[in-house]
N, C-alpha and C positions, 0 to 999 in steps of 0.2 A: 708399593703398589702400583704399576699403570694403571690408567684409567681408558677407555676406547674413547677412538677420538673422535670428537664435540659431545662426549658424556658430559661438562661443564657446561656447556652451552644452553640456552634457555630454549624453550619451545616455541617454535613460530607457527603460526597459523594463519589462513588466507585470509583477507578482510572478507566480510561478507556484506548483505544487507543488513541483516542482525547485529554487526559493528556500528552501523552509523548512529549515530547520536542524532535522535527528533524526539522535542517531548513530545507532551501528551497536549491537550489544548486547556486544559488547567492549569498548565505548567509541571509536572510531574515528569522526569529527565525521563531520557533512555526508553521508550514507550517499544522499540524494536525487539530490544533485547530481552524482554521478559515475553518475547513470541518465539523465542531462538527452538529450533526442533521443530512447528509446526508450518505449514502449508498457507503461506499471504497471498490476499488479493485486495491488491494496495490503490487505491481508487480515488482519484483528485475530485473533490465532490463542491456544490456547489449551492447553498440552499434558494437561491431565487433564480436556479436555470430551470427552462422548459424541461428538462429532464431529469430532475428532483423527485419524480415518482421514483425514479431508479431505486432513492433511500430504502422505500419499500422491501424492493427484489433483494436487495443487500444485506439487507435485516434477515429476511428469511431464508437468504444461501448462508447466513450467517451461523442461524441459530438451527437448523439443519444439520449443518457438519460441522458444529464446535466442537462436539465430543469424539470425532472422525479425526482433527487434530489441524482443520481450519480458522484461521483469523483473519474475517474484513477490518481492512483500517482505510477508513477513512481519510483525506488531506485537504483540510477546506484551503480552497484558493479564490483570491481574485482576480484573479489574469484576465478571464474570458468576458468580455462584457461587464467588467464588475458587480457581479454575479453572487459574491459572498465580501461585502460589504462589513459585513457585523464584526463586535465586541465576540470576543472569545465567551461571553455570558448568550450572547442575542445567539452567538451557533448551538451552543448546547440545550438553550431554550427551544430554540428550533426541533433539534431532534428528541430532545426529552417529550417534548405536544407529537412525536410521532411514535415515540416508544422503539426509537432506536439503541440499542444496547452496544454495538461495536463500538471502538475506539476509535476517538478522533485525534489527530494529530496539532500541533498548534498552526494557526494559518503559514502556509508556505507556499514560495513562488518555485513553481516547476519547470519553467522556460526563463531563456535570459540571463543578463551575466550576476544574480541574483540565485541563480538556481540552487536545490535543496541540492547534498550531496546526495542525498537518497536518490534525486530524479538523475541525477549526473550517473547515478549505474544502473539504471533503468532504462533509459532512453536510449540506449545504442541497441538496444533490443528489437525487432523487427517486427508487425503483427501478420497474421495471413496475406493481407497484400503487400508486403514488402517492406511496408510504411516503418520504419526509426527514426530516432531523432525531436524536435519538439513534439513536446503534448500538443492535440490539436484542438481540443475542448474539455472539457468539464466533465466527468466521467468516464475517462479514459483509464482502462482498468488493467495492472501490470499481475502475472501472478509469479507469485516467488516460490521455488522448490521449500522443502524443509531443512536444506542444507545452505540457502541464502543467496540461490542463483536465480535471477531472471531466468522464466522458462515458458511466457504465455504473454501476449500483449491484445490488447482486443478492443478495439475503437468504442467510442463514448457513445453511438446510440446501441452497441451489441448490449441487448436487455440482461439482466444478471439471472434470468433462468433461462435464458439463451442455450439450447443444447451443446452447440459445439462449446459452450465455455464450463456448462454442468460436466460435461466429458473429461474436458483438461484437468479442471478441479478437481476429479473424483479420479481421474489417475495421478497425479500428483500428492495426494492425503498420504502422510509418513504410516 
């Protein structure tokens, strides 16, 4: 009995942010795949940055919308003024002392020759001012839809409770 053309071919899906391998700060692999189907706010973070008070605003956002399908993911990065020099244990301790519960990835380069594939996927997206390409500083924020596509970008000084950011997040919740 003949089969339909392509019936024996494997199903192929387009690669999304959820398919990019990146470990948690503690080394557990594939952090992003465990958030498939959720809206993500991916933020490069640094504990010694003047903007580090945004950790608390990000935690508030994560807690407020966790049940609605939002996951905030922090990406420690030491590329801006060497403001995240700590070991994974030191970074985890900093976050624990501030009651930060959203997941953190392994320390990662967001720019340059060693740019992690996650940021290769995110950085082509432009923010409201038209900036695309390299991350400018710590706490730049990327909004990823529940289908794994980058749908928003917000500069480092945009507060996690900024009304424009909150509207964008709420509009993308699954």
